[in-house]
N, C-alpha and C positions, 0 to 999 in steps of 0.2 A: 374527487368530489369536493368542491370548495363550499364552505358554509359561512354565510355572513348573517349578521343580525342587526337590529335597529339600534342606532345611536350608541356606538362604542368607540367614539373618538374623544380623546381627552384634551382638555383645554387648560390654559394657564389660569392662575388666580386673578390675573388682570382681566382676562376675558370673562371669567365667571362674575367678577365684580361689575364689569361693564353691562352684562345682561341684566343683573338685578338693579343697577343704578339707572338704567333706562326706564325703569318703573319708579323706583324710589325717588330719584332725582327729578323725574318729569313732574312729580306732584307739586314741585315748586311753582310750576306754571299756572296751577289752578287752586291748590289747597288753601293758600292764604286768602284768596278772594272768597272762596266758598265759606271758610270759617268766619271771616269778617262780616259777610252778609248775614250770618246766623247769630253771632254773639257780639258784634261791635268792634271798636278799635282796640280792645284788649286782646284780640285774636292772636297777634304774634307771640305773646307769652305762652299761650296754649300750644301753638305750633312748636315752640322751643321745648316745652315740657314733653310733648309727644316724641320729638326727635331724640331727646335724652332717654326717654323710656324705651325707644327702639333699640338702644344698646343692650338693655336687659333682655328684650325679646330675641334679639340676635343670639345672645348667649344660650337661651333656651333652645333655639333651633340647632345650634352647633352641638349641644349635648345630645339631642335626638339623633343627629346625623352620626355621632360617634358610636351609637348603639346599633344602627341599621344602615346598610349601604344605601338602600332606597328608602330614605327616612322621611318621606312626606307625611302629611297629616293622617292619611288613611292607615298606613302600616303601623304608625306609632299608637294611634287611638285603638286600633283593633287589638294590638298586643296587650294594651293596658285594660281596656274596658269592653272588648267584644265587638262583634261584627255590626250589630245594629247601630251603636253610637258611632262607629267608624263610618258607616254609610251616611249617617246624618251629617257628620263633620265634613265629609268630602262633598256632599251635596251643597252645603253652605259655601265651601271653598270654591266649587265650580261656579256658583253665583258670583263670587268675587272675580274670578278669572274671566267669566263671560262679560262682565261689566268693565274690567280693567282696559281691555282693548278698545271698546267703543268710547269710553270717557277720554282716553288719551288721544284717540284718533279725532274725536270731535273737538277737543281742546286745540289740537294742531290746526284743524280747520278754522277755529275761531281766531287764532293768531294770524293766520294767513289772510283770511277774509277781512278782518279788521284793518290790517296793514294795506291791503289793496283798496279798500274803500277810502281810507285816509289819503292814499296816493292819488286816487281818482279825484278827490275833492281839491287837493293841492294843484292838480293839473287842470282843474276846472272842466273835468269831463262829467257829463250828465249821466253817470252810471253808478248804481249802487247795488252791490251783490247782497241778496238775502242772507243774513248771518247763519241762521240755523240750517237751512237746506243746503247751502254751499258747504258748510262744515260737515254735514252728513255725507255729501258726495266725496269730500276729501278723505273722510274716515274710511269709506268703502274702498277707495283706491289704495290707501295705505295698508289696509287689512289684507286685501287680495295680494299685494306685492309681497308682504312678509309671509303669507301662506305659502307662496311659491318658494321663498327662501328656505323655509323650514322643511318643505318637501325635499329640498336638496340636502338638508342636514344641518346639525347644530354648529359645526365648525364654520360653515358658510355664514350663518346668521350671527354667530358670536363675533366674527371678524368685523362685520358691519357695525355691531354694537360698540366695539372698541373704537372704531374710527369716529363714530358719533360722539363718544366721550372725549376724544382728543379735541374735537372742534368745540364741544360744550365747555371744556375746561378753559380754553382761551377766552370764551365769552364771559364765564364766571369771574375770572381774574380781572378782566377789563372792567366789568360791571362793578365789582366790589371796590376797586381802586377809585372809579369815578364816583361811586356813592360816597366814599369817605371824603373825597375832594368837595363834593357838593355840600355835604353836611358841615364840613369845616368852613366853607365859604359863606353859606347862608345861615348856618345855625339850624338846629332842629330840636324837637322835644321827643323824648322816648314815648312809646305807646303807654296809655294809662295802665297801671298795675291791675292784675286780675282780681280785684276785690269785688264783693257783691254790688257795691255802689257803681262800679264802672262797667258792669255787664248789662248790655242792652239787647235782650233776646228778641229776635224777630218772631212774630206769632207762629210761623211755620216751623221755627227752630225748637219750639217747646212741645209740639205734637199734642198728645193727650194731657200734658201738664200745663197747657196754656190757661186753663181756668183755675190753676192753683197758685198760691203765693210761695210754695216751697222753693222754687229756683231763686227767689229773691231773699228769702229769710233764712234758709239753711245753706251756709257757705259751701259745704261739701257737695251738696246736690248741684249747686251752680257750677262748681269747678268740674264735676264729672260731666255735666252737659257740655261745657266748653271744650273739654278734652275729647268728648265723643264727636263733636262737630269738627275736630281737627285731626281725627285719626286717619284721614285720607293721606296725610303726610307720611304715614308709616306703611302704606300699602306696598307690597312687593317682597316682604320678608320671606313669605312661603316659597318664593322662587329660589331662595338660597338652598332650601332642602332639595328642590327638584334638580338644580344644576349640580348638586353634590356628586351624583353618579358620574358626571363628566369631568370633574376636577382631576387634574393630573397628580402624579406622585410628587411629594408625600401629601396625601389627600387632606387629612385633618389640619396640619399646619397651614396648608394652602387655603383651606376654607376659613381658618381664623384670620389669615392675612386679607382675604377677600372681604370678610365681615368688617374688619377694621377700616379698610378703604371705603366701603359702603357707608359706614356710620359717619366717618369724618367728612366725606364729601357731601352727603345729604344734610348733615347738620349745618355746615357752612352755607350751602346753597339754599336749601329750603327755608331754614329759620332766618338766614340773612336777608333773603328777598322779602319775607313777611315784615321784618322790622323796618328795612329801608323804604318799603312801599308806603307804610304809614307815616314815616318820618319825612319823606320827600314829596310825595304826590299830594296835592291839595285834596281835601275831603270830597268836594263836589266832583272833581275830575276823576278821582279814584273809583267812585261808585259807578261812573259811566263806563269804566274800562275794566270791570271785573272779569270779563271774558278773556282779556289779554293784558293782564296786570303788568308783566315785565316790560311789555312794549310801551305801556304808559309810563313806567318808571324811566325808561331810556329817554323819552321825550321831556322828562322833568329835570334832567341833569343841567348843570351849568355848562356853558360852552357854546360854540357857534351852532346855529340851527342846522346847517347842512351836515356837520359832523354828527350831531345827534340823530339826524335822519338816517345817515349811513349806518350808525350803530343800531338803530331801531330795525333796519332791514336785516342786519346780522342777527339780532335777537330773534326775529321772526324765523329766519332760516334755521338757527340752532333749535328754537322751540319746535319747529315742525320736525326736524331730524330726531330730537330726543323723545318727543311724544310719539313719533312713529316707532322709535326703538322700544317704547313701553308697550306698543301693540305687539311687537315681536316677543317681548318678555311674557306677555299674557298667553301667547300661543305656545311658547316653550313650556311654561309652567303647567298649563291645563293639559297639554299632551303628556307630560310626565305623570300627572295625577291619574289620568285615565289609564295609562299603562300599568300603574300600580294596581288599580282596581281590576283591570282585565286579567293581570297575572294571578289574581286570587280567585278567578272563576266567576267574578260578578258580571263581566261582559264576555260575549262569545269570543272564541279564537279568531273569528273573522276580522275583528277590529285590529288585532295586532299583526296581521300579515304584513311583512315588510314590503316596501316599494321594490318592484323588480329591478330597478336601476339604481336607486339611491339608498336602499336599505332602511328607510325611515318608516315609521308607523303612520302612513299617509291617510288611512281611513279615519283614524282618530283626529288628525289634523283637519280633515274635511268636515267632521262633525262639529268641532269647536268653532272653526271659522264660520260655518253656516249659522250657528247660534249667535255669534258676534254680529254678523251682518244683519240678522233679523232684529237684534237689539238696537242697532243703529237706525234701522228703518222705523221701528216702533217709537223710539225717543224723538225722532224727527230733528236730531241734532241739538237738543236742549241739554246743555252741560249741567245745569243745576238739577234737573230731574235725574240725570245719570248719577251725579254726585250724591244726591240724597239717598238713592237706592243702594249705592255702592257699599256703604258702611256696614250693612248687615253681614255680608259674606266675610269681609275683612275681620270684624271683631269676633264672630262666632268661631271661625276657623282658628284664630289665635287662641281663643279661650279653651277650646277643646284640646288643642295641641298642648297648652300649658298644663291642663289637668292630667292629660295622659302621661306626660313626662314625669309629673309629680307622683302619680300612682306607680309608675315603673321604678321609681326609686325604692319602693318597698316590695314590689313583685319581683323585680330583678335587681337586687342590691349589689351585684358584682361590680368589679372595677370598671371604670369608664376612662377613656382617653381624655375626656373633658367633662367637667362638672360646673354647673352654674355656681358662682361663689356664694359665700355666707352659709356654710354648713357647720353644724355643731353636733356633738354627740352627748347624750345623757345616758349613762350606762352603756348598753350596747345598741341603743336606738339612735339612728341618725335624724337630725332635725334640719331639713333643707329649707332654711328660712328664706333665702334669696328666691328660690323657685316658688315657694308658697306665696310670697308677696307679689311676684309677677302674676301668678295665676289669679289671686284674689282681685288684683287691679283690673286684669282683663275681663273677668266676669262682672265686676262692678260697672265697667264701661259698657259691656254688652247689654246688661239688664237696663241701664239708663237709656241706651239707644232704643230699646224696645218701646219705651214710653214717649220718647221725644222725636223719633223719626218714623212718622206714620207711613210714608211712602216706602222706606226701606223695610219696615217691619212687614207690611202687607205683601210687597213684591218679593222680599226675601223668603218669607215663610212659604208663600205660594210656590216659588221656584224650587225651594228646598224640598217641599213635600212632593212635588212632581218628580224631581230627580230621584229622591229616595224611593218613590214608588217604582220608577223605571228600574232602578238598581235591584229592588226586591224581586220584581217579576223576571228580569233578565237573569238573575242568579238562579232562580228556580228552574227556568227553561234550560239554562246552560248546564246545570247539574243533572237535569233529567236526561240530557243527551250524552251523559257519560264523560264529561270532561274532567277526568281524574287528574290529568296532568296540566291543568290550566296554569300552574305556577311556572311551567317551563318556558324558556325563551323560544321565540319563533325564529326560524332560520330560512334564508333563501338558499337554495341548492343549485349549484352550477357545475355541470359535468366538464371536466378538463382532461385533455389527452395525456399530458405529462405534468408532474410537479416541477415547476421551474420558478425562479424568482419573479418572473414576469407574470405568471398566472396567479400567484398569491400576492403580488404587489409588495415583495420584500427585497431587502438588499442582500447581496452575497455576504457570507460570514455570519449568517443568522444562527440562532440556537434552535435546534430541532428537539421538541419535547414530545415524547411518546406517551400517550395516555390510553388506559384500557378500563380502569375501574373508577367510577365516580366517587367512591369513598377512599381512594388512595391516590390523591393528587399531590403528595408531598414533594415530588420532583418538580412539578410546575410551580408550587409555592416557593421552593428554594431558588429556582431560577428567577422568578419575578422579584424576589426580595433583593437580588443583587444586580440585576440587569439595568442598564440605562437605556431606555427605548430611543433616546436621541441618537445613540451610536450603534445599537444592535437590535434587530428585530427578533421576536419570539414567534415560532411557528409551532402550533399544537396539532399533532397528527394522531388520529386513531387508525390503527392498522387492522383491517378485516382479513384474517388469515383464512383462506378458502381451501377446501380439499382439492388436491391435484386433479382428481378424476373429474370434478365438476367445474374447475376453474375456467376452462375454455370452451365449454359446450354451449352455453347460452350467454348472451350479453347481459351484464348486470344493470338493473334499473336503479334510479336514485333511491327508491323505497327499499331496495335490497341492501344498499349500503348504509342508509341513514334511517334507522328505526327509532323507536321511543328510547332505546338504551343510549344511542348516540346523542339524542336530544337532551337527555338527562345529563350525560357526561359533559357535553359542551356548555350546558347551562351552569353546571358547577364550576367549570373552568372559567367561564365569563365572570362568575361571582368573585373568584379569586383575583382576576384581573381588575375588576371594578374596585375592590377594596384597596388595591395598591395603586390605582390610577394609571395603569399601564396597558397598552394595547397588545392584543394577541391576534394571530391569523390562524384560521381553523381549516382543517381539511380531513377527509377520510380517503384512505387508499386501500385497495385490495392487494393481496399478495398470496403466493402459493406457500411461502416459507417465511418465518418471522424475520430472521436477520437479513435475508436477501432483500425483503421489502423495506426494512429500516434503512439499510445502507444505500439502496438505490434511491430512496426518498432523499437522504442526505446528499447523495451525489448530484441528483437533479436540482435540488434547491441550493446547491453550493454552500451547504452549512459548514460551520467550523466546529460545532459541538453537538453531541447527541446526549440528551438527559433522559434517563430511565428511572423507574422505580425499582426497588429490589424485588427479585423473584421469590415467590413463596416455595418453590420446589427445586431451584437450581442454585448452587453456591455461586458467590460473586466471582471467584476466580474462574470457575467453569464458564460463566456467562461471558466474561471478558475473553477467554480463550476461543470460544465459539465465534464471538464477534470478530476476533482477529483472523480466524480461518475464513469466515465469510468475506472479510475485506479483501483477502488475497484472491478470492474468486471473482471480484468485481472486474468489469471490463476497464481497460485503460481509457483515459488517465484516471488513476485512483487518487482520491483526495486524502490529504492528511486530516485526521479527525481526532477530537478529544471525546472520549466516552466517560460520562459521569453516571454513576449508579448511586441513587439516593435512598437512604433508609428512612422510615417514619420518625425515628429519633433525631434526625437531622444530620446523621453521618454521611459523608460524601466520599466515595471511592472513585479515583480518577485513573483512567488508562488511556494509552495513546495508540491509535490505529495507524499503521503505516510508518515509514521511516521518520524518526524523531530523535532529538537530543535526549539522552537518558538523564533521569534525576539521580545524581550521585549523592551518596550519603557523605557525612563528614569524614568517616573513616576512609572511604574510597578517595576522597579529595586529598586527604593527608598522604595516602599511599602514593597517589599520582605525583604529588608535589615532591615527596621524598625522592622518588626515582628521577624526577627532572633535575633536582639539585645534584644528585650523584653524577648524572651524565652530562650536564651542561658544561662543566669544566673540561670534560674529556674531549668534546667536539669543538671547543674554543679554537680559533676566533669565530667559528660559525655560530649563528644565533639559534638556540633550540627553544621551541615552544611546547606547551603542555600537549597541544593536539598532535604534535609530532610523536610524542611518547605513546599516545593512544593509538596512533596510526601504526607504528611499528609493532606494538603489542598485539593488535588485531590481526595484522599480517602474519605474525608468528603463530597465533592461535589457529588461524585458518590453515596454515601450512602443516601444523601438527595434526589437525583433524584428518587431513588427507594423506599424511605420512604414516598411518598405522597406529596413531596414539588416540584414536577416537574414543575407545572404551575407557581409557584412563581419564580423559578429559570429562566424559559424561559422568563417571563416578565422582570426580572432584566437584562437578556441578551439583550432583545429588547431595553430597555431603554439605556443601555450602548452603543449599536450600533447606536442608534438614536443620542446620544450626540456626538459620533465621526463624524457622517455624518454632523451634524450641524457645528461642528468646522471646518471641511474641507471646507464646503460651505462658512463660514465666512473668512477663510484664504486660498484662492485657490492657 
C-alpha cells in the first residue's frame, strides 16, 4: 500500500528565492508609481526605507521558521497568543494573498495593454484597447494558468518562477546600466529629500487625516504616512515562511541564503527603479504612465529610438512574466496558510484531501483562485483601487507576526537556531531590542494606515471579519463532527501488487527504514541526518504482521492496512523529513512473519541497507542472528544487505547479511601480516598476497572441521567469544 501526501518535494534556496522574488521583485513595476501618486516626488526615499526595513522583517520570519517547521503567521501567533488572535491574523493575511494575485495580474495587463496601445499608435492603426478591462482579462488568464501549475505541484511552479527570474535579471542589469549611462549623459537631480516641506500628499492619501494639519506639522506622522504608502514594496515576505516547508537540506542555512538573495535583489531592483524613474522621466510624462512606469523609463533613455522600442518590448515581456510569477506566489502562499489552518481543525478534512493524481491540496487551491478571480472582476482592473486596499493585509499580518515572535521569546525562551540580532541581558532577563523595534515600527505603520487608507481599512476590516467568522463557524462544525486528528496529514492510498523500485519511484540501493511506533522514530532520524537524497533514496515502510490463520482468508482493504495509527505514524515521519528538508517514500506492507516481511521488502525494493529501531524485548545480537537465518531462507538471488539497529541514545549497531568481507580488528590484521611476512620469503620468487594466506587458512579450517576436529574447533571458538565478552564487560 503506497501512501503519498500533498507537497513533500524539496526545492533549492534559489527556487525558494525565485518564488518569493516573483512577488517582492514584481512590486517594482507598480509600488513606486502608487507611492508617488500618494506622497509626491520624495516617494523613492520611502521605497528605499521600506526595502531596508524589509531586511529586519526577513530576520523576524527566519526566527519564526527556526522554531516551527510550518512557521506561518497562524501557527506562530497561536502558539504565542492563542487561537482567536491567530484566526484574526490569518484572516488579515488571506486578504493580503487574495489581493496579491489580482494586483500583480492587473499590473501585468496594464504593461501589456499600454505597450500594445503605443504600438497601435505608432503603426497608425485606429485601435485602442480599454486599459482596465483588458488588464482584468489578462489577469484572469494568468491566474487560471498558475492555478493549473499549482494543481500539478510546487516543483513545477517553482521551476517556472526560477526561469522567470533568469530573464528578469537580464532585464534589470541592462536597465541599470542604461540608466547610469543616461544620467551621466544628460545629468539629473536626486529626488527631493523626505522632509515635511517636500511631501505633497494627495487628498485620498490622507484618508481621515485630510482635514488635519498633523501630516504637515509633525514630521514623524508625515514619515509614517509616506512609509505606509510605500509598504507595497515589501509584500511577499510571508511567503518566505510558507515555502520553508519545501526548502531542501540544510533547511535554515538555505532559508538564510534565500533571504539574502531576496533582500539584495529587491533592494537593487525596486528602489533603483523608483529613483531612476524620478531622475530620468519628465514629470508630466511620468504621471501619464503610472500604470506602466518601467516601460516609460525605457522610452526615456538615451540612444536610438528603435533600440529603445525593442527594450521597451523586452521590459513589457519581463514585466508580464514577473508579475505573472507574483500571481503564482500568491497562490502558493495562500495554499500554505490554509493548510496550516486546516491541520489545526479550523477547516474540515475535506479541504486537505490530496489530488488523486498530483498529490496537491487542490480543493484549497480552487477556493483561493476562485476568490482571486472574484476580486479581479469586482475591481474591474483598476490597479490603484487594488493597491489602496492591499496594504491592510500586508501590514497587519506583519505586525501580528512580529508581536507573536516577541512574546515567544519569553514564553519559549529556549535555544533557537537563529535569533533576530540586538539582544541584551540584564540579570537573567533577555531584552530583545531588535525584535521589539521591528514590532513597534510595524504596529506604528499599521495604525497610521488605519487612518490614512480608507479603502484599505473598510475593505480589509470587512474581509477580515467575514473570514474570521467563517473560521469560527467552521471550527465549531468541524470539532462537533469529531475531528480529533485534524492535525494529521492526509494521504492518498494506492494498492500495489509488489514493492519494487518502480512502484515507489525510488532508485536501487535505497535505504529501507522500518517504522512501527510514532514515538520511536530515532532510526529514521539517524538515517535522515546522514543521507544525501541526491544519491540515495529513503523508503519508510510500516509492516503489518498478520496472524497466519487469517492472513490469506480474505482480501485486505486499504482501511485494514492504513488506520489512524498508520496516519499518525507517517505524519510524524513526514515531520522529521520536513525538518531536514529531505524526501521520503512511504508504504505499508502486510506480512505473516516479521523478518520474512522485512527481507522480502528489501529484496523487492533492491535496498542496500535496512534500518531498525532497537527491540524492547529482544537482544540486539539475537535480532541480528534471527535476521541472518531469515536471510538464508530467502529465495535466490539473495541480496547482500547491511542491517543497522539504532538505539534512542544514538548508538548504531551494524551487521552484514549475506557473504561479505569481514571487519578485521587491528590485532587480526597484525596477525595476518605477521604470517604473511614469515611465509613470503619461503615461497619466493612466487608473489604471496594477504588474501592467499586467508584462503589457505580457511581451507585448512574447513578440512579440520570435516576430519574429526569439529568439537575442538567449536571449543576454541567458544573460548574466543567468551574472552571478547569479558573484555567488553571490563571496558563498557
